[in-house]
SELUM-884340 format. One line per 5 residues: for each residue x, y, z of C-alpha. Coordinates in steps of 0.001 Angstrom, whole numbers, plus 500000, padded with zeros to 6 digits. Layout:
// residues N
X/Y/Z  ...
END
This chain:
// residues 645
298003/496119/513901  296571/498579/512010  292617/498900/512180  290341/497410/510116  288403/501422/509979
292092/502761/508784  292333/499953/505810  289009/500672/504447  288916/504517/504825  292701/504393/502656
291004/502192/499750  287519/503967/499975  289368/507402/499435  290883/505892/496155  287775/506538/493661
286748/509569/495048  289706/511490/494964  291127/513235/492561  294213/514832/494010  297167/513368/496218
295812/515873/499445  292640/513864/499081  293173/511228/499267  295744/511819/501981  293613/513802/503376
291534/511070/505899  293964/508472/506736  296540/510882/507993  293713/512450/510336  293205/508519/511524
296549/508442/511892  297106/511618/514034  293748/510397/515768  294413/507253/516814  298885/506866/516928
300881/507865/518835  302058/511241/517061  299961/515186/517381  300868/516680/513719  301944/514376/510417
302989/516720/507109  303310/514881/504276  306078/516845/501908  306796/516211/498417  309866/517583/496481
308786/519685/493546  311464/521413/490822  314549/521060/493367  312823/522120/496590  310462/520382/498981
306402/521223/498702  303948/520927/501819  301664/518588/500526  299014/518780/503687  299308/519240/507430
297258/517211/509795  297435/517857/513593  298861/520695/516447  300841/523521/514096  304256/523901/514138
306337/526577/512688  309765/525088/511927  309921/522530/509107  312258/519631/508741  315849/519251/507438
315604/519906/503756  319039/518026/503519  317002/515041/505548  314436/514618/503742  316814/514344/501066
318555/511898/502031  315328/509736/503396  314112/510055/499569  317249/508545/497980  318141/505597/501350
314307/504965/502071  315656/505002/506059  313696/506676/508217  315842/510012/509336  315294/512053/512177
315803/515859/512347  315466/518187/515598  311789/517378/516504  310352/515980/513550  310877/511641/512730
311113/511035/508627  309602/508334/507021  308840/507381/503239  306911/505054/501841  308660/501936/500896
307608/501436/497145  309462/504159/495730  306692/506740/495671  308277/510471/495980  306309/511237/499404
308203/511971/502546  305472/511213/506044  306884/513758/508796  305615/513426/513046  306349/515405/515263
304808/515937/519059  304521/512435/520134  301808/512115/522344  303362/510421/524885  307374/510215/525887
308233/507681/528200  309731/504730/527700  307182/502167/527816  304609/504094/525911  303372/503600/522331
305249/506462/520789  308519/504394/521513  307193/500339/521334  307970/497897/518762  304469/497014/518522
303254/500443/517952  306513/500806/515114  305217/497700/513412  301456/499165/513124  303522/502683/511962
304991/500430/509560  302344/498504/507714  300072/502056/507348  303041/503360/505303  302800/500014/503585
298953/500086/503327  299066/504889/502156  302391/503287/499899  300308/500574/498265  297083/502751/497947
298897/505961/496480  299656/503234/494478  296855/502363/493366  295423/505776/492847  297769/506550/490892
297366/504091/488388  293850/504528/487662  294672/508185/487453  297024/507661/484702  294556/505379/483156
291928/507933/483507  294493/510241/482052  295244/508156/479354  291100/507700/478065  290889/511213/478281
294181/512055/476486  292723/509090/473695  289862/510325/473337  290669/513468/472866  293648/512584/470412
290619/510694/468568  288495/513722/468845  290468/515810/466767  292525/513229/464100  288567/512804/463329
288362/515919/461725  291503/515718/460251  289868/513516/456841  288214/515854/456274  289890/518107/455239
290850/519142/451393  293801/522069/452192  297161/520479/452507  297967/523617/454607  295197/524022/457163
295625/520524/457843  299372/521411/458839  297995/524161/461482  294639/522089/462222  297880/519238/463726
299829/521651/464670  298050/523469/466531  296468/520441/467959  299074/518996/469311  300399/521922/471193
297576/522565/473118  297131/518773/473751  301147/518268/474995  301104/521690/476631  303412/523100/474682
304823/526227/472961  305402/525088/469313  304802/522514/466680  306089/521288/463529  305601/519060/460407
308654/518618/458776  307181/516588/455059  310582/515280/453762  311209/515907/449907  313279/513252/449204
314569/514534/445808  316000/517627/447521  317025/515808/451003  315494/518465/453218  313066/518147/455733
309998/521057/454709  308721/522095/458034  304979/523571/458177  305378/525394/461533  301680/526758/461366
302278/528285/464960  305140/531082/465753  307289/531308/462372  305786/533804/459794  306350/533208/455941
307737/530796/453758  308129/526863/455062  311070/526456/456987  313649/524204/455006  316540/521936/456737
319452/519406/455727  317591/515677/456502  320776/514804/458098  320618/517926/460443  320291/518305/464326
317198/516659/466419  314743/516359/463216  317345/514907/461097  318296/512453/463602  314238/511269/463863
314227/510704/460227  317340/508169/460045  316743/506452/462418  312768/506149/462971  313154/506754/466316
311906/509415/469017  314053/511908/470699  313520/513730/473821  315727/516391/474437  316129/519390/477069
318804/521580/478608  319304/519043/481502  321432/517690/477958  324797/517806/477972  324811/516971/474404
323282/520337/472576  321403/518796/469680  319025/521355/468148  320177/523240/465124  320696/526615/466592
320620/528171/463147  316732/527993/463197  316649/529299/467021  318965/532372/465000  317341/532943/462281
313240/533314/463925  314608/534801/467515  313442/531905/469018  314883/529912/472414  314475/526098/472126
314380/524796/475747  312920/521606/475668  311929/519514/472100  309799/516115/471539  310359/514773/467692
308561/511476/466460  308823/510064/462747  305737/509819/460429  305939/507291/458057  302901/506500/456077
300670/503154/455970  303165/501649/453797  306413/502020/456741  307900/504306/454244  309135/507886/455934
307625/510796/455602  309085/513469/457617  309044/514167/461440  306845/515384/464400  308022/517836/466636
306812/519415/469972  309053/522827/471407  309206/523707/474605  306741/521863/477075  305322/524438/479839
306866/522736/482420  310323/522639/481640  310736/519161/480091  308695/516680/478057  308490/512834/479420
307174/510117/479182  304059/510064/478288  304388/513252/475926  305892/510612/474050  303466/508473/473874
301063/511356/473329  302997/512407/469898  303614/508939/468709  299717/508190/468667  298771/511872/467750
301238/510997/464567  300046/507678/463908  296741/509648/462760  297988/512901/461308  300490/510902/459180
297167/508692/457717  295114/512044/456961  298340/513729/455386  298545/510326/452795  294644/511072/451964
294739/514637/451924  297686/514719/449674  296117/511689/447444  292649/513719/447364  295031/516868/446048
296242/514716/443615  293261/513737/442294  291425/517966/442802  294574/518370/440441  293625/515480/437770
290726/516842/438284  290927/520235/437646  293208/519351/434907  290887/517199/432712  287898/519570/433324
290375/522091/431701  291340/520320/429332  287618/519333/427959  286820/523048/428045  289807/524141/425518
288295/521595/423579  284958/523360/423088  285566/526624/422770  283654/529528/421791  285841/530843/418385
285195/534189/417044  285170/538104/417895  282528/539307/414916  279933/541777/417104  277487/538131/416746
279974/535830/419274  280883/538588/421032  277050/538802/421928  276704/535683/422728  280180/534508/425250
278636/537630/426917  275512/536028/427795  277086/532408/428424  279283/534277/431016  276537/536264/432392
274408/532934/432761  277507/530404/433887  277449/530646/437401  273518/530153/437727  271215/527628/437837
268807/529258/434955  266976/527381/432448  268571/528199/429204  266502/527285/425294  270141/527840/422936
268148/528270/419190  269960/527761/416100  270511/525938/412435  271602/522647/412806  276236/522652/412654
276219/526139/415071  277510/524258/418429  274246/524572/419856  275939/521180/422096  279655/523883/422186
277573/526606/423890  276673/524515/426381  279712/522603/426966  280996/526433/427797  277292/526897/430072
278260/524435/432069  282040/524700/432390  281649/528001/433344  279126/527123/436190  279982/526665/440166
278774/522294/438698  281748/522087/436371  283202/519395/437854  279948/517361/438154  278767/515448/434783
277408/516619/431605  275000/514399/430064  273897/515188/426627  270669/513401/424822  268907/513393/421134
265858/513427/422411  264788/512795/418661  267037/509740/418410  264684/507929/421295  261415/506506/420413
258144/507524/423025  258520/504008/423943  262019/504226/425046  261913/508087/426348  261402/507735/430121
263375/504667/430805  265907/506693/429482  265701/509623/430985  264272/508347/434095  265731/504959/434400
263856/501657/434727  264296/498821/437844  264294/495620/437209  261655/493038/435391  259741/496748/434194
259584/495522/430728  260898/492603/428543  264188/493545/427954  265046/495178/431654  267878/492669/433009
268671/494807/435429  268114/498142/437259  269243/501183/434945  269646/504245/436130  268003/507088/433613
269677/510738/432464  268635/512848/435416  269995/510075/437583  273684/510133/435818  273218/514164/435577
272800/514455/438672  274928/517781/440335  275677/518230/436875  273480/519520/433400  271796/517783/431389
271878/518668/427308  267990/518191/426226  269156/518646/422260  266586/518780/419371  263583/518782/422127
261228/519739/419812  260592/516570/418507  260043/515530/421884  256469/513492/421438  253381/515500/423630
253556/512681/426334  257007/512706/426321  256906/516769/426968  254461/515718/430343  256425/513682/431617
259972/516041/431802  257972/519208/432481  256708/516766/435965  260037/516320/436478  261714/519870/436050
259231/520894/438555  259405/518366/440987  262525/517343/440269  262824/514315/441481  262036/511120/439094
260330/508086/439606  261719/505085/437966  259676/502492/435233  258599/500117/437105  259443/501629/440249
257507/503348/443052  260674/505248/445289  260723/508855/444623  264701/509661/443853  265530/513824/444014
268030/515203/440866  270144/518176/441893  270221/518991/437950  270680/521812/435081  268775/520956/431842
269720/523171/428659  267424/522385/425448  268239/522788/422468  266117/523043/419216  266914/524134/415258
262706/524631/415043  260222/527328/416159  258534/526344/419114  256155/529736/418755  255164/527820/415885
254611/524255/417540  253043/525666/420154  250979/527991/417942  250415/524187/416382  249749/522536/419414
252395/520054/418844  254628/522131/422144  253142/522288/425578  252768/526472/426324  253945/525752/429807
256831/523392/428922  258164/526025/426921  258294/528658/429442  259801/526432/431887  262662/526306/429571
262922/529382/427901  264397/531471/430924  267606/532348/428774  266575/532222/425351  269915/532203/423357
270016/532539/419213  273043/530818/417769  273874/532720/414262  274419/531131/411888  278344/530891/409771
277817/532788/407122  276247/535895/408985  279951/535405/410627  282256/537126/408406  286202/536922/409122
284951/533870/412507  285106/531531/408818  288983/532004/409910  289499/531881/413024  287515/528237/413535
289611/527322/410459  293104/528394/411941  291523/526591/415353  290359/523364/413446  293629/523152/411573
295924/523539/414804  293247/520845/416577  293723/518029/413823  297213/518273/412527  298392/518488/416573
296256/514857/416833  297889/513706/413697  301179/514669/414753  301576/516540/411388  303380/520860/410848
300194/522870/410670  299978/524518/407155  299274/527477/405939  296025/528965/404441  296777/531010/401039
294469/533921/400223  292748/532633/397833  291547/529458/399901  290695/531783/403140  289023/533939/400306
286704/530988/399805  286036/529906/403113  284766/533734/403470  282771/533754/401023  281653/529964/401414
277444/530536/401907  278215/527688/404342  275049/525931/404714  276055/523046/407063  277226/525762/409290
280990/524792/411354  279956/521464/411131  280820/521361/407706  283693/524104/408242  284673/521431/410535
285234/519010/408420  286141/520088/405867  289512/521247/407643  289487/517827/408851  289680/516396/405335
292540/519336/404482  294586/517984/407997  294502/514722/406405  294753/514536/402558  296975/517865/402024
300988/517363/402670  302284/520855/401214  302450/523775/403696  300573/525741/401933  296874/525393/401234
295559/526947/398388  291603/527193/397211  292047/524030/394513  292376/521694/397945  289143/522240/399206
287519/522506/395615  284848/520722/398588  283493/523477/400152  281904/524694/397208  278502/525655/398583
275825/523328/396619  273189/525874/396430  276059/528359/394372  276461/525485/392072  272990/525681/391716
272312/529192/390669  275534/528809/388229  273046/527367/385323  271376/530035/385639  273323/531358/382330
271648/528869/380193  268028/529573/381343  265598/530654/378982  264476/533825/379677  261141/533944/377277
259506/530923/379449  256489/533089/381710  258008/533493/385231  256446/530201/386979  257828/527967/384634
261156/529174/385259  260484/529322/388719  259801/525227/388242  262818/525305/386241  265395/526805/388494
263758/524874/391215  264546/521617/389146  267796/522425/388602  268196/523199/393178  267215/520709/394415
268715/517958/391653  271999/519510/392755  271251/519561/396842  270598/515596/396299  273889/515460/394312
276182/517165/396735  274777/514786/399485  276050/512201/397683  271328/511806/397127  270949/511238/400676
267461/512736/400850  267076/512959/404579  270304/515310/404166  269078/516824/401043  265403/517341/402927
267582/519510/405447  269785/521310/403332  266550/522885/401953  264648/523642/405196  262005/520922/404826
260387/517234/405515  262188/514672/403276  258586/513956/403148  257294/517508/401811  260770/517258/399420
259187/514120/398183  255812/515794/397304  257681/518809/396063  259627/516950/393797  256876/515101/392607
254822/518245/391921  257646/519085/389840  258410/515681/388050  261121/514688/389281  262638/511082/389512
264116/510547/393352  265615/507565/394770  264567/507297/398628  267472/507102/401261  268236/506133/404603
270001/508773/406761  273239/506667/406107  272859/506959/402239  271499/503558/401362  268954/502956/398531
END
C-alpha cells in the first residue's frame, strides 16, 4: 500500500499547482525516492508528437519508442520498450509514465514482486484521480475567469448607441477571448434573404452580404444550432467565395446563432481561425454565452437607434413649424444673430411688438442649440397671478397650501436640460422678479413647502413688448435682473417694416393651412399681394397668420384677389379715410380731438368692442383708454378679453 505521505503530497499539490508539471513534480520525486525505479519520465501527446512533461531521477539519453507510447495510450496496457516500462493512467488522462533503471534486477527484488506491482498500480490510480480532480478544478477556475471576462466586456455593450461601434466592440472581444484571428457578426435581413456581415476586423469596406442559405453561417441560421469546422473535416462547408474575394484563408471556424429575447433569429455570430488550429467545446460554450449578451446589446442598441431617429425626426418637424421666414435686411440680421447665439447658453432678451414672433424666435434659438432634444417650456408671466407665480415656476410639495393636493414640479424642473421661455417678463411683480433672480444665479429651486434644493440646468430666454429701461427707471423692474437677462438682446422688427417678407410669410402660411385641410393651394393675385404689402399690420405676423388661415378655409377658387381679403383692411387706414369730411375751419385742438374720437371709434369697432384688444392696438393700458375716452366725451362699453360686456 502506498504510504500516507504519498497521498498527502498528491492532494496537497492540487491547490497550489498551476501547471501539470507542478502537480506531478513532488509525487514523482517521492516515487523515485521510495520505489523500485531510479528514473521516471512523464510523456504527453501534442499535435502528433510526444512531449516530455517531466523527468526525475538518473539521466537517460534515449527516449521511449513513440510507437510503444501510442500503443500504451490506445490499449491502456503496460508496454515494454528497450529499457523502459510504460504505464498509462487508468482514468483516460492522456499521460504515459515511463519507468527506467530499476534499482534491483534480482528475481526476489521489489521491482518484480507482486507487492511492488500492486503498490505501483495504486500509486498510478491515485495519480490519475489526482490529475482528474486537478483538471476539474482548473476547468472550473478557467470557466469562472472566462465567465467574468465575458460579463466584463458585455457590461459595456449596453451603453452603446452606435450600432457600428457596438459590432466592432463585440467582434474585438470575441477575437480576444476565444483566441481567434477574426470575428464576424451576421445580421439577418429577412426581407432580402441575406446575412449582412459586419467583420469589423481584418476586412475593409462595405458590410459583407451573403445568401442566408450558404456556407456555415447559412446552416447555423437554418438549424439554429452551433457548428464547428476545421480542415480535418472531410466536408468543406465554408463558402470559399468569401475567401476568394477577401484574399483570406479560413482554416477553422465556429458559428453560433444570434436570437432576440423572444427567441426569434437575429443572425449568426462567427469566429475564424483559432490560434491552436481548431475550436473546442469550451470555445463553443463561451461563444454561446457571448452571443447571448451580444443579442441583448444589439436589440437594445437597435431600439435606441430607432428612438433616436424618431426623436430627431420629431425635433426636425417641430423646428420646421417655427421657421424664420423672410429675406429683408432686418430678418437677415435677426437670423444671423440667432445662428450665432443658438449653440450657446447665453441668456437672451427678445424685444418687439405683440405678434412679431418672439416665441417663434425663442424656439428657433432652442432648436439650433445643443439642448434641441430637451424640453422647451413657455410661460406667460402676465397670465400668472403673483400668488401662484412661485408655485408655477418652482413647484410645490403636497400640502404646501390649501389646494396643493399633490407634489408638483415647477416649470424650471420641467425645463431642466432644455430651454425656459419667459414671455411678458415686464409684467412680473417685483417679488416674483427677486425669486427669479435668485434661481438664475444659484441654479437651484426649492419647491413651495419644501426644503430640498433641486439643481436645475436651464437656459432662459425672456421676452417683452415693454421698454424695460423705462421700467427700471420707474423702479418697476429690478436693475440686477435686467442685466442678468440682457446678455444678448434682439429687437424683432414689426411686419410693416419688413417689405416683401409679407408675401413670403403669406405663402408659407397658405401652404401650411392648405396642407392641413387637404386642399390645393390657391394663388394670390397681384391685387391681393398689393393689398397685403401696403397694409400696416397693427397685429404683425399673428394678424397675417389669422387672415391667411381664413383665406385657406373660406375661399374655394384657385385665385385669391383683393376682394377676398377684405378683412385685412387696417383700422388705422379706415380711420384716416374720414379726414376727407373734416371741417378745416376748426382750430387745431378741436380738429385733433375730432380725429382722436374717430380714430378710437374705428379701433374699437375693428376689435368688435373688445376694449382690451383696442387698448393694445392703441399702445396704451385699458384704464388709460377709458380715461382718454372720458376726456373726449365718448361713450364706451366695457368688455373683457373675450369680447363679453
